[in-house]
N, C-alpha and C positions, 0 to 999 in steps of 0.2 A: 085661479089667480095665480096660488104659489106655482104649480106645476110649470103654467108659462113662463113663470119667473126663473125657475130652474132650468130650466131648457132655455132660456136666454141664456144664463150664465155658463151653461156647458158649452152651449154653441161659441160664446166669446172665449173661451177659456180655451176651446178645440182652434179656433183661427190663431190665438195667440202663439199655441204649441204649433201650429204649421208653418206661422212666420218664422217662428225660431228656427224650424227645421231648413227653412228655403234659406234662411241667412246663414246659417252653418255649411251650407254648401255653396262654396264660392263659385262666381263663373271662372272656368279654364279656359286656357288660350290654347286653341286647336293649331296642331292636330293632337288628338290623345286618344286614348284607346278607351271604351266602355264596353256595353254588350246588349243584346236585346233582349228588352223584360218581358214581354207576354211571350204564349207561344205561339200567336199569331200576330204577323205586324205586316203593313204595306209599305213598301217603297214607291214613293211618287216620283216623276219627272221636274217636280219644281216644289216650292214650300209653300203647299197650299192644297186644301180637299179638291179643289178646281182642277188641278193636274192630274193626269192618269195614273193610275197604278202601274209601275212597270215590273214589280217584284211583287210577291207574297211570300215573308218567311214564317216556317213553321218550325222553329227551332230555338227556344228560349236558350238564353245565356249564350248565343253565337257572338264571339267577339265582333266588333267593328271599328274602326276608327272615325273620330268626328273631325272631320276637314274644315266644315264653317257652319257657320250658326244664323240664321235669319227670324227675330220674333223666337216664336216656341218650336221653330222647326230647326232638325239638324240634317246636315249634308254628310253622308256617310260613306265607307267605303266596306266591303265585306272582305272576305280573307281571298276571294278570284278576282277580286280588284273594282268590282260593279260599284258604282260609284250612284246616288240618287238622294231624294229627302226623306224623312220620317220626323213626325211629330217626335217632339221631344220627350213626351211622358213614356214612348217605346223604347226608350235610350235609357239603361240603367248604369250607372257610377261602378257597378259592380265589375269586378275585374276577371275577366275570363280569357281563355287561350284555346287553341286547335291546334292539334298534331299535325306536323307537315312533313313529307320525304317518306320515308319507311316507318316500321315498326320502330317505335321508342323506347328504350328502357328506362324504367322508372325505379330510383334509387333510395335506399334507408334513408341515407346522408347526402348532403350538396359537395360529392366527390366524385370521381371517374371508378374508383375503386370498391366503392360503398355496396354493398349487397345489392344485387335487383331484387327487388318487390313484387312487381309486375310490369308488363308491358302493354304497351298502348299503340292499336291500329291509327294510320293516317286518318283524320277526319274526327276522332275521339276531343270533345270540349269538355273542357275541366275548369273549375275555379281555381285563381291563384291569390296565394293567402300570402307568400313571402317571395320576394325576389332577391337576389345579391351574388356577386363574385361568379356570374354565368349561370346560376342556377335558378330555379323557380320551385317552389311546393306545388303541385298539380293534383288538385283535388278532384276525383268524379264520383259524385253519390256515398263520400265516405271512406274512398278507396284511394289514398293518396300515395304521393313518392315525389322524389325530386329529379328533375328532368330539365338539362342542360337549353338554355333560353335560345340556342340556335337550331333548334327542334319544334319550335313554339311561334304563331301567329299569333299576334297579340300582348306584346312585350318587346321593349327595345332593348338591344344588347348594352349592358351598362347599368340600365334602369334597377333602381332599388323599390321594394315595396315592404312593407314591414305588416 
């Protein structure tokens, strides 16, 4: 009986923590940038599992733009402009971006005359931790540098991230 009572207490506490976590993440107004959470995620033609899958993404952290919401579904747009529906639990609030155009120079500081620390090919996906003044800190598995916002898809010019 004690074990059942302890398990019930843990379950209730876990539920309260989960509710607090959900309450701490307020609904966002579309459109906004997010990323694909799992390594494999299906895009569908409509907001439900009964709609056919139109695309299978096999790239966790790929940036997407959420353009609409219907219940637990999110209408997303990928960097190529393809739109469709994805379950909300497949979409993460983690901010990422993808290099576009030609090879991008990542710098030690957010300045055009700062030392180049590495270069990234178009299509490289990284996490954004700070943006401001036309620059973002771009991190690819621990290798980081500052890149101009104009070289990225996944952030809007003038956007500030802390």
